[in-house]
Wavefront OBJ file of the C-alpha trace (Angstrom):
o trace
v 11.718 -1.986 -7.519
v 8.509 -0.462 -8.817
v 5.499 -2.590 -9.721
v 2.048 -1.927 -11.082
v -0.678 -2.992 -8.644
v -2.463 -4.541 -11.617
v 0.482 -6.919 -12.051
v 0.476 -7.876 -8.354
v -3.093 -9.106 -8.445
v -3.199 -12.859 -8.824
v 0.161 -13.220 -7.072
v 0.040 -16.174 -4.698
v 0.483 -15.904 -0.945
v 2.321 -18.884 0.522
v 2.370 -19.799 4.209
v 5.208 -21.826 5.706
v 3.194 -25.017 5.155
v 1.387 -24.389 1.886
v -0.487 -21.997 -0.347
v -3.028 -19.600 1.149
v -4.570 -18.050 -1.950
v -4.250 -15.215 -4.451
v -4.095 -11.445 -4.086
v -7.296 -9.809 -5.329
v -6.806 -6.273 -4.019
v -4.509 -4.056 -1.957
v -5.629 -1.674 0.784
v -3.596 1.502 1.031
v -3.521 4.286 3.604
v -4.558 7.479 1.816
v -2.755 9.680 4.363
v 0.688 8.130 3.972
v -0.021 6.458 0.609
v 1.352 3.120 1.762
v -0.118 -0.348 1.130
v -1.128 -1.770 4.516
v -2.760 -5.062 3.537
v -3.115 -7.575 0.754
v -6.670 -8.812 0.301
v -6.283 -12.520 -0.369
v -8.956 -14.877 -1.600
v -8.212 -18.276 -0.130
v -8.447 -21.446 -2.138
v -11.112 -24.082 -1.627
v -9.353 -25.251 1.572
v -10.961 -22.271 3.340
v -14.153 -21.946 1.286
v -12.734 -19.035 -0.733
v -12.862 -16.748 2.292
v -11.076 -13.395 1.944
v -8.391 -12.588 4.506
v -6.011 -9.688 5.172
v -2.264 -10.259 5.000
v 0.052 -7.513 6.252
v 3.345 -6.766 4.440
v 4.916 -6.945 7.921
v 4.740 -10.726 7.654
v 6.397 -11.070 4.250
v 9.565 -13.148 4.500
v 10.577 -13.097 0.840
v 9.156 -12.622 -2.644
v 9.679 -14.847 -5.655
v 9.078 -12.369 -8.473
v 9.670 -14.966 -11.167
v 7.010 -17.341 -9.853
v 4.841 -14.494 -8.512
v 4.709 -15.680 -4.910
v 4.797 -13.765 -1.609
v 6.104 -15.978 1.197
v 4.783 -15.043 4.663
v 5.822 -16.167 8.140
v 2.632 -17.867 9.259
v 0.893 -21.222 8.911
v -2.331 -22.037 7.113
v -3.972 -22.757 10.492
v -2.987 -19.286 11.694
v -4.687 -17.798 8.661
v -7.713 -20.039 9.137
v -8.147 -18.946 12.752
v -7.408 -15.246 12.174
v -10.070 -12.644 13.064
v -12.699 -12.375 10.345
v -12.917 -9.091 8.445
v -15.474 -8.185 5.810
v -13.084 -6.891 3.143
v -15.984 -5.380 1.192
v -16.557 -2.911 4.023
v -14.389 -0.255 5.665
v -11.743 -1.753 7.939
v -11.755 -0.079 11.358
v -8.774 0.657 13.579
v -10.076 -1.832 16.131
v -10.156 -4.537 13.456
v -6.572 -3.650 12.570
v -5.591 -3.960 16.228
v -7.271 -7.381 16.387
v -5.419 -8.527 13.254
v -2.002 -7.252 14.326
v -2.372 -8.551 17.883
v -3.375 -11.971 16.595
v -0.170 -12.228 14.532
v 1.937 -10.538 17.265
v 2.874 -7.686 14.909
v 3.700 -4.222 16.273
v 1.426 -1.316 15.351
v 2.674 0.783 12.455
v 0.915 4.010 13.435
v 1.820 6.672 15.995
v 5.294 7.556 14.660
v 6.771 9.496 11.768
v 7.922 6.783 9.358
v 5.928 4.827 6.792
v 6.084 1.870 9.194
v 6.458 3.129 12.740
v 9.898 4.685 13.018
v 11.137 3.056 9.809
v 10.611 2.931 6.073
v 10.139 -0.806 5.620
v 7.432 -3.145 6.964
v 9.736 -6.114 7.612
v 11.664 -4.082 10.209
v 8.586 -4.142 12.450
v 8.869 -7.900 12.596
v 12.634 -8.186 13.107
v 13.381 -6.479 16.403
v 15.973 -4.438 14.523
v 17.689 -1.807 16.629
v 16.063 -2.866 19.926
v 18.239 -2.777 23.065
v 18.911 -6.029 24.885
v 16.295 -6.751 27.557
v 15.293 -9.663 29.715
v 12.156 -11.464 28.503
v 10.179 -10.103 31.473
v 11.349 -6.527 30.849
v 10.439 -6.801 27.186
v 6.991 -8.213 28.035
v 6.270 -5.540 30.645
v 7.322 -2.715 28.328
v 5.317 -4.165 25.438
v 2.159 -4.481 27.533
v 2.315 -0.886 28.759
v 3.236 0.454 25.311
v 0.508 -1.424 23.449
v -2.147 -0.519 26.018
v -1.306 3.164 25.583
v -1.415 2.936 21.811
v -4.719 1.069 21.808
v -6.318 3.652 24.083
v -4.975 6.564 22.022
v -5.775 5.211 18.578
v -8.644 2.714 18.920
v -11.145 5.162 17.402
v -8.859 6.438 14.637
v -9.869 6.184 11.004
v -7.093 4.107 9.370
v -7.980 5.704 6.017
v -7.729 2.423 4.145
v -8.775 2.507 0.497
v -9.113 -0.193 -2.141
v -6.608 -0.029 -4.990
v -9.346 -1.316 -7.287
v -11.910 1.282 -6.206
v -9.704 4.231 -7.177
v -9.475 3.066 -10.812
v -11.561 5.374 -12.980
v -11.439 8.364 -10.637
v -11.533 11.642 -12.576
v -8.449 13.848 -12.557
v -8.918 17.600 -12.234
v -5.958 19.821 -13.071
v -5.812 23.398 -11.773
v -7.482 24.603 -14.987
v -9.817 21.774 -15.963
v -10.307 18.025 -16.401
v -7.378 15.998 -17.698
v -8.149 12.266 -17.530
v -8.768 9.415 -15.120
v -6.806 7.043 -12.882
v -5.975 3.835 -14.730
v -3.491 2.281 -12.313
v -1.182 2.519 -9.306
v 2.551 1.910 -9.042
v 4.114 0.876 -5.725
v 7.660 0.429 -4.463
v 8.075 -3.141 -3.251
v 10.415 -2.490 -0.280
v 8.486 0.231 1.546
v 5.115 -0.697 -0.032
v 4.588 3.006 -0.682
v 2.422 4.244 -3.539
v 4.823 6.153 -5.766
v 2.590 7.034 -8.727
v -0.934 7.147 -10.031
v -1.123 6.238 -13.717
v -3.238 8.863 -15.488
v -4.953 8.020 -18.771
v -5.541 11.139 -20.883
v -7.203 9.268 -23.769
v -10.284 11.458 -23.944
v -8.252 14.653 -23.913
v -4.933 14.212 -25.689
v -5.189 11.245 -28.006
v -4.485 8.323 -25.733
v -1.237 8.518 -23.809
v -0.588 7.822 -20.135
v 1.455 9.886 -17.660
v 2.560 9.517 -14.039
v 1.510 11.667 -11.088
v 2.936 11.377 -7.574
v 0.428 11.333 -4.676
v 2.559 14.111 -3.154
v 1.194 16.471 -5.805
v -2.452 15.817 -4.989
v -4.293 18.837 -3.649
v -7.556 17.117 -2.775
v -9.185 13.689 -2.888
v -12.979 13.509 -3.023
v -13.873 9.897 -2.420
v -17.621 10.449 -2.671
v -17.214 12.322 -5.977
v -14.573 9.861 -7.192
v -12.225 12.661 -8.160
v -8.615 13.748 -7.644
v -7.520 17.392 -7.855
v -3.879 18.108 -8.717
v -1.962 21.379 -8.398
v -0.715 21.204 -11.994
v -2.014 22.688 -15.235
v -3.478 20.634 -18.056
v -0.670 21.734 -20.367
v 1.988 20.633 -17.856
v 0.401 17.195 -17.579
v -0.108 16.970 -21.330
v 3.612 17.541 -21.967
v 4.806 15.116 -19.278
v 6.900 12.083 -20.321
v 4.658 9.359 -21.697
v 4.342 6.210 -19.612
v 4.265 2.825 -21.337
v 2.775 0.134 -19.057
v 4.377 -2.569 -21.193
v 7.888 -1.366 -20.343
v 9.721 -1.500 -17.015
v 9.695 1.882 -15.314
v 13.334 3.007 -15.186
v 15.005 5.478 -12.845
v 15.797 7.631 -15.896
v 12.098 7.874 -16.674
v 11.385 8.818 -13.059
v 14.079 11.495 -13.222
v 12.505 12.869 -16.377
v 9.086 13.015 -14.692
v 10.347 14.905 -11.650
v 12.466 17.235 -13.775
v 9.480 18.024 -16.005
v 7.221 18.916 -13.085
v 10.001 20.737 -11.214
v 9.791 18.734 -7.973
v 12.541 17.147 -5.887
v 12.590 13.370 -6.358
v 11.605 11.134 -3.474
v 14.787 9.028 -3.327
v 16.904 12.077 -2.461
v 14.366 13.351 0.058
v 14.090 10.040 1.915
l 1 2 3 4 5 6 7 8 9 10 11 12 13 14 15 16 17 18 19 20 21 22 23 24 25 26 27 28 29 30 31 32 33 34 35 36 37 38 39 40 41 42 43 44 45 46 47 48 49 50 51 52 53 54 55 56 57 58 59 60 61 62 63 64 65 66 67 68 69 70 71 72 73 74 75 76 77 78 79 80 81 82 83 84 85 86 87 88 89 90 91 92 93 94 95 96 97 98 99 100 101 102 103 104 105 106 107 108 109 110 111 112 113 114 115 116 117 118 119 120 121 122 123 124 125 126 127 128 129 130 131 132 133 134 135 136 137 138 139 140 141 142 143 144 145 146 147 148 149 150 151 152 153 154 155 156 157 158 159 160 161 162 163 164 165 166 167 168 169 170 171 172 173 174 175 176 177 178 179 180 181 182 183 184 185 186 187 188 189 190 191 192 193 194 195 196 197 198 199 200 201 202 203 204 205 206 207 208 209 210 211 212 213 214 215 216 217 218 219 220 221 222 223 224 225 226 227 228 229 230 231 232 233 234 235 236 237 238 239 240 241 242 243 244 245 246 247 248 249 250 251 252 253 254 255 256 257 258 259 260 261 262 263 264 265 266
């Protein structure tokens, strides 16, 4: 299913032994356009400290009650490596976080999440051949050491979903609007659309743009350049944030822009 990031804020994160806190932001990878972490503000039990929770640890989601259930305890969260969520998260900090929770690394392969599309598969052992415990440990140690050495200085390209709101949108022939929201797919945690508000240009309607159509992101200038004309964007199907985004609407968007839809590609 598709969900607006705005709607996911204030969702609760529940450990196996109680509530952890509420989602205040999501950090996404601007290379793959995939949400890598929930920024969670803990309740008073942890002095309202902010912690990072990876989608890898999500066990189930109660959409009705707006709760993400994760496979960890409150003590595990309490003792997790501290990260200043108001600053850029480094690759080494990611390694510390993932190692602490015994999660595999998601980078270094071709899929959204390692070799796969879905974060929970990294935490399931799915598709792994049978090995003795010692063989598995030896292989894991060698593999993780190689990955750490190769990627410890990488830029994870993590961006705040809140910070991108308000970024100016430049079409191929001029300005067209600004980013007013993000829509993600809940299974893969991929960013499927930016919501573009054209209020100041075309009388106040919103349209959807896929990150795949972005030509350039200028984070310092707070701008997004898209390889589409203003007229093409102007005539795109209108998006109503108060209605559930249907597959028919998505089909209409892709047909209008003349691109192959993502569900047939993947």
